[in-house]
C-alpha positions in Angstrom: 22.6 11.8 15.2 25.7 10.1 16.4 25.9 8.4 19.8 22.8 6.2 19.6 24.0 2.6 19.8 22.9 -1.0 19.9 24.4 -3.9 21.7 26.0 -6.5 19.5 26.1 -10.3 20.1 28.9 -10.0 22.5 27.1 -7.3 24.5 29.3 -4.4 23.4 27.7 -1.2 22.2 27.8 -0.3 18.5 26.9 3.0 17.0 24.2 2.9 14.4 26.4 4.5 11.8 28.8 1.5 12.2 26.1 -1.0 11.2 26.2 -2.5 7.7 23.2 -2.2 5.5 22.3 -5.9 6.1 22.6 -5.4 9.9 20.3 -2.3 9.7 17.7 -4.3 7.6 17.9 -7.2 10.1 17.5 -4.8 13.0 14.5 -3.2 11.4 12.9 -6.5 10.5 13.5 -7.8 14.1 11.9 -4.7 15.5 8.9 -5.0 13.2 8.3 -8.6 14.1 8.6 -7.8 17.8 6.2 -4.8 17.5 3.6 -6.8 15.5 3.9 -9.7 17.9 3.1 -7.3 20.8 0.1 -5.8 19.0 -1.2 -9.2 18.1 -0.8 -10.5 21.7 -2.6 -7.5 23.1 -5.3 -7.7 20.5 -5.8 -11.4 21.3 -6.1 -10.6 25.0 -8.6 -7.8 24.2 -10.7 -10.1 22.1 -10.7 -12.8 24.8 -11.7 -10.2 27.4 -14.5 -8.8 25.2 -15.9 -12.3 24.7 -15.7 -13.0 28.5 -17.5 -9.8 29.3 -20.0 -9.7 26.5 -20.8 -13.4 26.4 -20.2 -13.5 22.7 -17.1 -13.0 20.4 -16.2 -9.7 18.9 -17.3 -9.5 15.3 -15.2 -6.6 14.1 -12.0 -4.7 15.0 -11.3 -1.2 13.7 -7.7 -0.3 13.0 -6.4 2.9 11.7 -3.5 5.1 10.9 0.0 4.2 9.9 0.0 0.9 11.9 -2.7 -0.5 9.6 -0.5 0.1 6.6 2.1 -2.4 7.9 2.0 -5.4 5.6 3.2 -7.8 8.3 0.4 -6.7 10.7 -2.2 -6.9 7.9 -1.0 -10.4 7.0 -1.2 -11.5 10.7 -4.8 -10.0 11.0 -5.8 -12.0 7.9 -4.2 -15.1 9.3 -6.2 -14.6 12.5 -9.3 -15.0 10.4 -9.9 -11.3 9.6 -11.3 -10.0 6.4 -10.3 -6.4 5.7 -13.0 -3.9 4.6 -12.3 -0.2 4.2 -14.0 1.8 6.9 -15.9 4.9 6.1 -15.9 4.5 2.3 -12.5 5.1 0.6 -10.3 5.4 3.7 -7.2 7.0 2.3 -5.7 7.1 5.7 -5.7 3.3 6.0 -8.6 2.8 8.3 -10.0 -0.6 8.0 -12.6 -2.8 9.8 -11.6 -6.4 10.3 -14.3 -8.8 10.7 -13.2 -11.7 12.8 -14.0 -15.4 12.8 -12.4 -16.2 16.2 
């Protein structure tokens, strides 16, 4: 689908088909990092709010679908102190309960 473009370092618009393979990989990796950062930020805020309202920390977070299959997100959840446990038996769709130690 021609016509979709991105802005290069100098601010000019580039069409996606004009990007090199390395530029496409870098763009995809940058987008992934930004998306995971946003998810983790919102999750952190939600966990803080839960603890504030409940008077105790959240002990588990349930994730699901394609987002849970993202290896960077899974690594960040583990780094946060989570331990993945498949939810509902053999969850082929990627559902996972993360116990937290926050």
